[in-house]
Residue frames as qw, qx, qy, qz and C-alpha x, y, z in Angstrom:
[[0.166, 0.432, -0.475, -0.748, 73.05, -50.62, 32.48],
 [0.058, -0.098, -0.952, -0.285, 71.54, -53.98, 31.43],
 [0.076, 0.553, 0.743, -0.368, 68.32, -53.12, 33.28],
 [0.166, 0.618, 0.008, -0.768, 68.08, -49.75, 31.53],
 [0.172, 0.253, -0.725, -0.617, 68.48, -51.33, 28.09],
 [0.032, -0.281, -0.959, -0.020, 65.89, -53.98, 28.97],
 [0.129, 0.623, 0.511, -0.578, 63.40, -51.30, 30.12],
 [0.193, 0.533, -0.284, -0.773, 63.98, -49.31, 26.90],
 [0.133, 0.079, -0.883, -0.444, 63.46, -52.40, 24.73],
 [0.034, 0.445, 0.871, -0.205, 60.27, -53.37, 26.57],
 [0.152, 0.651, 0.246, -0.702, 59.01, -49.81, 26.20],
 [0.146, 0.400, -0.540, -0.725, 59.89, -49.73, 22.51],
 [0.161, -0.060, -0.924, -0.342, 58.14, -52.98, 21.64],
 [0.008, -0.493, -0.813, 0.310, 55.11, -52.39, 23.84],
 [0.162, 0.555, 0.110, -0.808, 54.30, -48.94, 22.41],
 [0.401, 0.423, 0.730, 0.357, 51.91, -49.14, 19.51],
 [0.007, -0.006, 0.166, 0.986, 51.17, -46.10, 17.38],
 [0.387, 0.454, 0.536, -0.598, 47.64, -44.73, 17.60],
 [0.256, 0.186, 0.759, 0.569, 45.96, -45.70, 14.34],
 [0.052, 0.816, 0.575, 0.028, 42.96, -43.44, 14.96],
 [0.330, 0.294, 0.037, 0.896, 43.67, -39.94, 13.76],
 [0.215, -0.784, -0.504, 0.291, 42.56, -37.19, 16.14],
 [0.257, 0.594, 0.084, 0.757, 42.52, -33.45, 15.67],
 [0.420, -0.605, -0.475, 0.481, 42.98, -31.04, 18.52],
 [0.166, 0.718, 0.060, 0.673, 42.77, -27.33, 19.10],
 [0.408, -0.253, -0.516, 0.709, 43.78, -25.18, 22.02],
 [0.135, -0.749, -0.295, -0.577, 41.47, -22.53, 23.42],
 [0.306, -0.754, 0.263, -0.518, 42.77, -20.46, 26.32],
 [0.068, -0.468, 0.835, -0.282, 44.92, -23.31, 27.66],
 [0.743, 0.056, 0.563, -0.358, 42.14, -25.91, 27.34],
 [0.081, 0.291, -0.817, -0.490, 42.80, -28.64, 24.80],
 [0.761, 0.243, 0.297, -0.523, 39.82, -30.11, 23.00],
 [0.144, -0.226, 0.897, 0.352, 40.30, -33.43, 21.16],
 [0.733, 0.348, 0.151, -0.564, 37.81, -34.38, 18.47],
 [0.644, -0.029, 0.727, 0.237, 38.05, -37.73, 16.68],
 [0.028, 0.316, -0.512, -0.798, 38.72, -37.12, 13.01],
 [0.065, -0.229, -0.889, -0.391, 35.99, -39.49, 11.87],
 [0.071, -0.678, -0.693, 0.234, 33.35, -37.46, 13.77],
 [0.133, -0.421, 0.011, 0.897, 34.33, -33.96, 12.64],
 [0.413, 0.760, 0.501, 0.036, 31.86, -31.98, 10.60],
 [0.462, -0.054, 0.226, 0.856, 33.81, -29.81, 8.18],
 [0.170, 0.531, 0.082, -0.826, 32.94, -26.36, 6.91],
 [0.484, 0.479, 0.681, 0.269, 30.80, -26.00, 3.81],
 [0.251, 0.587, 0.242, 0.731, 31.76, -22.48, 2.85],
 [0.267, -0.311, -0.414, 0.813, 31.51, -19.14, 4.64],
 [0.011, -0.780, -0.467, -0.416, 28.88, -16.40, 4.96],
 [0.071, 0.497, -0.246, 0.829, 28.84, -13.04, 6.71],
 [0.240, -0.193, -0.806, 0.506, 28.00, -12.84, 10.44],
 [0.199, 0.468, 0.395, -0.765, 25.28, -10.19, 10.02],
 [0.508, 0.507, -0.127, -0.685, 22.51, -9.54, 7.49],
 [0.549, -0.095, 0.825, 0.090, 22.48, -13.25, 6.67],
 [0.892, -0.168, 0.136, 0.397, 24.05, -14.36, 4.34],
 [0.577, 0.498, 0.162, 0.627, 25.40, -11.29, 2.49],
 [0.326, -0.288, -0.282, 0.855, 25.61, -8.56, 5.20],
 [0.011, -0.608, -0.501, -0.616, 22.48, -6.87, 3.79],
 [0.316, -0.870, -0.196, -0.324, 21.75, -3.59, 5.67],
 [0.686, -0.644, 0.095, 0.325, 25.22, -3.63, 7.28],
 [0.515, 0.788, -0.244, 0.231, 28.55, -2.06, 6.42],
 [0.817, -0.139, -0.233, 0.509, 32.13, -2.63, 7.52],
 [0.134, -0.986, -0.063, -0.070, 32.83, 0.52, 9.55],
 [0.181, -0.807, 0.558, 0.067, 36.46, -0.31, 10.38],
 [0.901, 0.334, -0.258, -0.098, 38.14, -2.82, 8.11],
 [0.906, -0.259, 0.096, 0.321, 40.94, -5.26, 8.80],
 [0.663, 0.146, 0.093, 0.728, 44.30, -3.45, 8.77],
 [0.015, 0.779, 0.156, 0.607, 42.76, 0.03, 9.07],
 [0.301, -0.757, 0.326, -0.480, 44.48, 1.74, 12.04],
 [0.142, 0.353, -0.900, 0.214, 46.14, -1.64, 12.78],
 [0.734, -0.083, 0.270, -0.617, 42.70, -3.20, 13.35],
 [0.123, -0.251, 0.956, 0.086, 42.82, -7.01, 13.53],
 [0.288, 0.391, 0.870, -0.080, 39.21, -7.56, 12.52],
 [0.067, -0.389, -0.476, -0.786, 36.15, -6.00, 10.89],
 [0.126, 0.266, 0.574, -0.765, 33.59, -3.85, 12.73],
 [0.052, -0.390, -0.773, -0.497, 30.10, -4.53, 11.38],
 [0.137, 0.280, 0.384, -0.869, 27.50, -1.77, 11.88],
 [0.326, 0.622, 0.711, -0.012, 23.89, -1.47, 10.81],
 [0.292, 0.395, 0.336, 0.804, 23.23, 1.15, 8.10],
 [0.268, -0.841, -0.408, -0.232, 20.87, 2.99, 10.48],
 [0.263, 0.556, -0.373, 0.694, 23.84, 4.14, 12.56],
 [0.402, -0.526, 0.378, -0.647, 24.10, 4.68, 16.29],
 [0.298, -0.154, 0.892, -0.305, 22.60, 1.85, 18.34],
 [0.709, 0.212, -0.109, -0.663, 19.98, 0.90, 15.74],
 [0.713, 0.223, -0.653, -0.126, 21.59, -2.55, 15.41],
 [0.196, -0.347, 0.750, -0.529, 21.70, -3.21, 19.18],
 [0.644, 0.037, 0.635, -0.424, 20.22, -6.67, 19.73],
 [0.717, 0.480, -0.305, -0.402, 20.38, -7.68, 16.05],
 [0.974, -0.116, 0.192, 0.012, 21.31, -11.34, 15.42],
 [0.003, 0.690, -0.697, -0.195, 24.88, -12.56, 14.98],
 [0.965, 0.184, 0.006, -0.188, 25.32, -15.70, 12.88],
 [0.684, -0.382, 0.524, 0.335, 28.16, -18.20, 12.71],
 [0.297, 0.688, -0.410, -0.520, 30.16, -17.62, 9.54],
 [0.556, 0.307, -0.740, -0.221, 30.65, -21.38, 9.00],
 [0.901, -0.296, -0.299, -0.103, 30.14, -24.81, 10.53],
 [0.339, 0.504, -0.599, 0.521, 32.29, -25.25, 13.61],
 [0.663, -0.416, -0.583, 0.218, 32.73, -26.02, 17.28],
 [0.228, -0.904, 0.036, -0.360, 32.39, -23.38, 20.01],
 [0.711, 0.128, -0.467, 0.510, 35.76, -23.21, 21.79],
 [0.277, -0.115, -0.401, 0.866, 35.17, -20.20, 24.05],
 [0.219, -0.727, -0.433, -0.485, 32.27, -18.23, 25.49],
 [0.528, -0.430, -0.427, 0.595, 33.10, -15.66, 28.16],
 [0.015, -0.985, -0.110, -0.129, 32.76, -12.07, 29.30],
 [0.722, 0.164, -0.169, 0.651, 36.33, -10.81, 28.98],
 [0.255, -0.858, -0.242, 0.373, 35.38, -7.35, 30.33],
 [0.335, -0.411, 0.297, 0.794, 37.56, -4.37, 29.44],
 [0.283, 0.436, -0.304, -0.798, 37.15, -3.42, 25.81],
 [0.139, 0.058, -0.924, -0.352, 35.96, -6.86, 24.74],
 [0.662, -0.050, 0.200, -0.721, 32.81, -7.66, 26.72],
 [0.840, 0.050, 0.502, -0.200, 31.09, -10.92, 25.76],
 [0.202, 0.579, -0.683, -0.397, 33.20, -12.97, 23.35],
 [0.928, 0.137, 0.307, -0.162, 32.47, -16.11, 21.31],
 [0.040, 0.587, -0.729, -0.350, 35.17, -18.15, 19.58],
 [0.906, 0.223, 0.259, -0.249, 34.39, -20.90, 17.06],
 [0.286, -0.431, 0.758, 0.397, 36.86, -23.34, 15.46],
 [0.764, 0.501, 0.007, -0.406, 36.06, -24.18, 11.82],
 [0.627, -0.234, 0.688, 0.280, 37.56, -27.35, 10.35],
 [0.426, 0.610, -0.365, -0.559, 38.48, -26.82, 6.72],
 [0.834, 0.221, -0.492, -0.114, 39.82, -30.39, 6.38],
 [0.894, -0.332, -0.241, 0.179, 41.79, -32.90, 8.47],
 [0.668, 0.046, -0.136, 0.730, 44.86, -30.65, 8.45],
 [0.148, 0.256, 0.015, 0.955, 43.53, -27.09, 8.56],
 [0.209, -0.731, -0.629, 0.163, 41.37, -25.10, 10.95],
 [0.122, 0.405, -0.049, 0.905, 40.62, -21.43, 11.41],
 [0.228, -0.496, -0.694, 0.470, 38.96, -19.65, 14.32],
 [0.040, -0.647, -0.290, -0.705, 36.37, -16.89, 14.26],
 [0.276, -0.296, -0.563, 0.720, 36.00, -14.46, 17.17],
 [0.138, -0.693, -0.458, -0.540, 32.85, -12.39, 17.77],
 [0.351, -0.157, -0.496, 0.778, 33.17, -9.57, 20.34],
 [0.171, -0.006, 0.174, -0.970, 30.99, -7.03, 22.17],
 [0.325, -0.331, -0.812, -0.353, 28.01, -9.41, 22.09],
 [0.447, -0.374, 0.168, -0.795, 24.92, -8.33, 24.01],
 [0.848, -0.153, 0.344, -0.373, 23.48, -11.82, 24.37],
 [0.159, 0.387, -0.889, -0.186, 25.12, -15.21, 23.81],
 [0.823, -0.022, 0.116, -0.556, 22.78, -18.13, 23.07],
 [0.876, 0.223, -0.426, 0.034, 25.28, -20.97, 22.60],
 [0.637, -0.704, 0.311, -0.033, 27.76, -22.64, 24.95],
 [0.003, 0.644, -0.753, -0.137, 31.31, -23.96, 24.83],
 [0.355, -0.103, 0.929, 0.030, 31.48, -27.35, 23.10],
 [0.625, 0.535, 0.405, -0.400, 28.39, -26.83, 20.92],
 [0.410, 0.114, 0.656, 0.623, 28.51, -27.77, 17.25],
 [0.246, 0.674, 0.187, -0.672, 27.25, -24.78, 15.24],
 [0.592, 0.424, 0.577, 0.371, 26.11, -24.70, 11.62],
 [0.219, 0.051, 0.255, 0.941, 26.81, -21.93, 9.14],
 [0.249, -0.400, -0.366, -0.803, 24.14, -19.25, 9.48],
 [0.533, -0.533, -0.649, 0.101, 23.01, -20.40, 12.94],
 [0.193, -0.847, 0.052, -0.493, 22.24, -17.58, 15.35],
 [0.681, -0.023, -0.543, 0.491, 24.87, -17.51, 18.13],
 [0.303, -0.463, -0.409, 0.726, 24.12, -14.22, 19.86],
 [0.178, 0.905, 0.369, 0.117, 23.16, -10.58, 19.41],
 [0.432, 0.509, -0.085, 0.740, 25.06, -7.38, 18.67],
 [0.489, -0.734, -0.365, 0.299, 26.00, -5.38, 21.73],
 [0.203, 0.872, -0.103, 0.433, 27.72, -2.18, 22.77],
 [0.590, 0.071, -0.571, 0.566, 29.79, -3.55, 25.69],
 [0.336, -0.661, -0.558, 0.373, 27.45, -2.04, 28.28],
 [0.090, 0.973, 0.201, -0.067, 27.44, 1.35, 26.58],
 [0.538, -0.517, 0.305, 0.592, 31.19, 1.58, 26.08],
 [0.145, -0.112, 0.602, 0.777, 30.70, 1.82, 22.28],
 [0.645, 0.268, -0.065, -0.713, 27.91, 2.34, 19.81],
 [0.854, 0.028, 0.496, -0.155, 26.54, -1.09, 18.95],
 [0.548, 0.614, -0.504, -0.261, 28.60, -3.13, 16.48],
 [0.981, -0.118, 0.141, 0.055, 30.10, -6.57, 15.98],
 [0.003, -0.762, 0.631, 0.146, 33.87, -6.91, 16.08],
 [0.981, 0.143, 0.112, -0.068, 34.75, -10.00, 14.00],
 [0.076, -0.702, 0.680, 0.196, 38.22, -11.52, 13.81],
 [0.967, 0.223, -0.073, -0.095, 39.34, -14.49, 11.75],
 [0.316, -0.734, 0.601, 0.036, 42.47, -16.30, 12.89],
 [0.769, 0.390, -0.493, -0.120, 44.57, -18.79, 10.94],
 [0.329, 0.234, -0.804, 0.437, 46.24, -19.85, 14.20],
 [0.639, -0.533, -0.449, -0.326, 43.67, -21.45, 16.48],
 [0.729, -0.527, -0.355, 0.255, 43.90, -20.65, 20.18],
 [0.357, 0.420, -0.173, 0.816, 45.83, -17.38, 20.04],
 [0.173, -0.356, -0.561, 0.727, 45.49, -15.25, 23.19],
 [0.178, 0.803, 0.544, -0.167, 42.49, -12.91, 23.19],
 [0.452, 0.243, 0.213, 0.831, 44.76, -9.99, 22.27],
 [0.059, -0.461, -0.279, 0.840, 43.85, -6.33, 22.09],
 [0.470, 0.721, 0.491, -0.133, 42.02, -6.09, 18.75],
 [0.344, 0.928, -0.144, -0.008, 44.74, -3.85, 17.31],
 [0.673, -0.480, 0.410, 0.386, 48.35, -4.57, 16.33],
 [0.317, 0.726, -0.453, -0.409, 50.84, -3.87, 13.56],
 [0.067, -0.280, 0.952, 0.105, 51.69, -7.60, 13.72],
 [0.749, 0.133, -0.031, -0.648, 49.01, -9.51, 11.80],
 [0.291, 0.266, -0.917, -0.064, 50.68, -12.94, 11.94],
 [0.015, 0.193, 0.942, -0.274, 47.97, -15.53, 12.63],
 [0.327, 0.548, 0.414, -0.649, 45.14, -13.22, 11.52],
 [0.307, 0.315, 0.710, 0.550, 43.14, -13.17, 8.27],
 [0.225, 0.058, -0.085, -0.969, 41.16, -10.37, 6.64],
 [0.406, 0.256, 0.799, -0.363, 37.62, -11.57, 7.50],
 [0.559, 0.620, 0.134, -0.534, 35.79, -9.94, 4.59],
 [0.347, 0.585, -0.645, -0.350, 38.36, -11.04, 2.01],
 [0.108, -0.162, 0.979, -0.068, 38.42, -14.59, 3.37],
 [0.490, 0.376, 0.656, -0.433, 34.62, -14.90, 3.45],
 [0.532, 0.658, -0.116, -0.521, 34.27, -13.51, -0.09],
 [0.317, 0.536, -0.746, -0.235, 36.88, -15.98, -1.38],
 [0.049, 0.071, -0.986, 0.139, 35.37, -19.01, 0.42],
 [0.618, 0.107, 0.184, -0.757, 31.64, -18.74, -0.25],
 [0.135, 0.009, 0.975, 0.175, 29.71, -21.88, -1.16]]
């Protein structure tokens, strides 16, 4: 018993709290630690197509419509006229995920946006034709990250954009009656322009 108390006391007095504040996020079971003093925060939000105001695009299926968890951005020309058009990051952030998920998702990009030391949100861009960034990259608002795709002909070309208030949620199915952890992308962007 004496030895156990001695070990606990040594452990207690030898442990020093970490004075450097770090911020972490989880992306598909990978934890990324970024030192707080090196983080580049967001500076407002813009739309992911028709930079910066979605010019020549429309939201074909809005957040919440038919239990949709994102916005589907289509070119006004219809059909596949927007196939290969640029996709832009909606805000400054760090790429947390770049992968072909297959199924209904195809190529997916996820970016974590640091609002401040305490708050982050994550944007998800799906059905990309081409991805031109990689996991771990720092991306600036309005930077081209890929191109609009059609998931190898599974759909007419469009960008599926989700905005998540809970960073690192599973990829999900794109539709659900449960919207906990999700934000309305268009509403959020409109209310957080800079």
